[in-house]
C-alpha positions in Angstrom: 22.4 -0.8 -20.3 22.2 -3.7 -22.8 20.0 -3.3 -25.9 16.4 -4.0 -25.2 14.7 -7.2 -26.5 11.1 -7.0 -27.5 9.0 -10.2 -27.6 5.3 -10.4 -28.4 3.0 -13.3 -27.4 -0.5 -13.8 -28.8 -3.0 -14.9 -26.2 -6.5 -16.3 -26.4 -9.3 -14.0 -27.4 -10.2 -13.4 -23.8 -6.8 -11.7 -23.2 -5.2 -8.9 -25.2 -2.0 -9.4 -27.2 0.8 -9.6 -24.7 4.1 -7.7 -25.2 7.1 -8.4 -23.0 9.9 -5.9 -23.1 13.0 -7.3 -21.4 15.8 -4.9 -20.4 18.8 -5.4 -18.1 18.4 -3.9 -14.7 20.2 -3.7 -11.4 18.6 -6.0 -8.8 19.2 -3.4 -6.1 16.6 -1.2 -7.7 13.0 -1.8 -6.6 11.4 -0.8 -9.8 9.5 2.3 -11.0 9.3 5.1 -8.6 5.9 6.9 -8.5 3.9 4.3 -10.3 0.2 3.6 -9.7 0.8 0.7 -7.4 3.1 2.6 -5.0 1.5 2.9 -1.6 -1.1 0.3 -2.5 -3.1 -1.2 0.3 -2.8 -5.0 0.6 -6.3 -6.4 1.6 -5.6 -10.1 1.5 -2.6 -12.4 0.6 -1.5 -16.0 0.8 1.1 -17.1 3.3 4.6 -15.5 3.1 8.0 -17.0 4.1 8.9 -16.6 7.8 12.7 -17.1 7.5 15.6 -15.0 6.3 14.4 -11.7 7.9 10.8 -12.5 7.0 8.9 -10.9 4.1 6.0 -8.4 3.8 3.3 -8.4 1.2 3.6 -4.6 0.5 7.2 -5.1 -0.5 5.9 -6.3 -3.9 5.0 -2.7 -4.7 7.7 -0.7 -2.9 10.3 -1.7 -0.4 10.4 -0.1 3.0 13.1 2.3 2.0 12.5 2.3 -1.7 15.5 0.1 -2.3 15.5 -3.7 -2.5 17.8 -6.6 -2.9 17.1 -10.3 -2.9 15.9 -10.6 0.7 14.1 -9.5 2.8 12.9 -6.4 1.0 11.1 -8.4 -1.7 7.9 -10.5 -1.4 8.7 -14.2 -0.9 5.8 -16.6 -0.6 5.8 -19.6 1.8 7.4 -22.8 0.8 4.3 -24.9 1.6 2.3 -26.4 -0.1 5.1 -26.3 -2.7 5.5 -26.7 -6.4 2.4 -25.7 -8.5 0.7 -23.9 -5.7 -0.8 -20.5 -6.7 0.0 -17.6 -4.3 -1.9 -14.4 -4.4 -2.0 -10.8 -3.3 -5.2 -8.7 -3.4 -4.7 -4.9 -3.2 -6.3 -1.6 -3.9 -5.0 1.9 -4.9 -6.2 5.3 -3.8 -8.7 5.7 -6.6 -9.8 4.1 -9.9 -7.1 4.6 -12.5 -6.7 3.6 -16.1 -4.1 0.8 -16.3 -2.9 -0.8 -19.5 0.6 -1.9 -18.6 2.5 -3.5 -15.7 6.1 -4.3 -15.0 7.0 -7.5 -13.2 10.4 -8.3 -11.8 10.8 -11.8 -10.3 13.9 -13.9 -9.7 14.9 -17.4 -8.6 17.7 -18.0 -6.2 20.3 -18.2 -8.9 18.5 -16.3 -11.6 17.9 -19.4 -13.7 14.7 -20.7 -15.1 13.2 -23.3 -12.8 15.7 -22.4 -10.1 14.6 -22.4 -6.5 12.0 -19.7 -5.8 11.2 -19.4 -9.5 7.7 -18.4 -10.8 5.9 -20.8 -13.0 2.9 -18.6 -13.7 1.7 -15.0 -13.4 -1.8 -13.6 -13.7 -3.3 -10.2 -12.9 -7.0 -9.5 -12.5 -9.1 -6.4 -11.9 -12.4 -5.7 -10.2 -13.8 -3.1 -12.6 -17.2 -2.8 -11.0 -16.2 -2.8 -7.3 -18.3 -5.9 -6.4 -15.4 -7.8 -4.8 -15.0 -10.1 -7.7 -11.9 -9.9 -9.9 -13.7 -10.7 -13.1 -11.4 -9.0 -15.7 -8.2 -10.9 -16.7 -5.4 -8.5 -17.6 -2.4 -10.9 -17.8 -2.3 -14.7 -17.9 1.2 -16.0 -18.5 2.9 -19.4 -18.1 6.6 -19.4 -17.0 7.6 -15.7 -16.8 11.3 -15.0 -16.8 13.1 -15.7 -13.5 16.3 -13.8 -14.1 15.5 -10.6 -12.3 15.0 -8.5 -15.4 12.1 -6.2 -15.8 9.3 -7.6 -17.9 6.6 -5.2 -19.2 3.2 -6.7 -19.9 0.8 -4.6 -22.1 -2.9 -5.3 -22.3 -6.3 -3.8 -23.2 -6.7 -1.0 -20.6 -9.2 -1.0 -17.8 -10.1 1.5 -15.1 -10.1 0.0 -11.7 -8.9 0.5 -8.1 -8.8 -3.1 -6.9 -6.6 -5.9 -8.3 -5.5 -9.5 -7.6 -2.1 -10.8 -8.7 -1.4 -14.5 -8.7 2.0 -16.2 -8.8 2.5 -20.0 -9.2 5.5 -21.7 -7.4 7.9 -23.2 -9.9 9.6 -25.3 -7.3 9.0 -26.5 -3.7 10.3 -23.1 -2.5 7.9 -20.2 -2.6 8.2 -17.7 -5.5 10.2 -14.6 -5.0 8.7 -11.4 -6.5 10.9 -8.3 -6.5 8.5 -5.8 -7.8 5.1 -5.3 -9.5 4.5 -1.8 -10.9 1.9 0.0 -13.1 3.2 3.0 -15.0 0.4 5.5 -15.6 -0.2 7.4 -18.8 1.2 11.0 -18.7 -2.2 12.5 -18.0 -2.5 10.2 -15.0 0.6 11.5 -13.3 -1.1 14.7 -12.2 -4.0 12.7 -10.7 -1.6 10.4 -9.0 0.2 13.3 -7.4 -3.0 14.9 -6.2 -4.1 11.6 -4.7 -0.8 11.2 -2.9 -1.0 14.7 -1.5 -4.5 14.1 -0.3 -3.4 10.9 1.4 -0.6 12.7 3.1 -2.9 15.5 4.2 -5.3 13.0 5.8 -2.4 11.3 7.6 -1.2 14.6 9.0 -4.6 15.5 10.3 -4.9 12.1 11.9 
């Protein structure tokens, strides 16, 4: 693996200082296994592409077999209305968890900035009081990297179970998102495991 490159961006007062950690990664890997967003339930999303084997909203969190590539096991938004349009995915996890860092992996067709299916903006919001309104801004970034490397975004932590991610098309073609992960703090891994076991038990009883 190539040496890691650390870059820090200072955001407005409404958003915490944003740190981006860029490291080389293999595109065939779908991201972090066992993170807080694994098995998230998508509650609402904007239109997705219908060609090339189609696309599914939940692929943004974990591919069907845990392994991705470029298509179709990634989440690819529809080409219309085109450049500058903001796509979104609203989702929930099994219980409220403390989140202070997410990893985003997005890629244009050729891995170049402003290439086809590039992402011109990324925002993440949380509904911290469960009223259906995503009032807390966690990340607000213009022009995230489109090369398919993992970008880590750190922010002031919140405890929530419902989130909204927004991705702005950089070109006429819909943005391609390979993976969005949230890595829990060490103490949260035990709770995550218990939640997953409970979910599995309920499915077996059903």
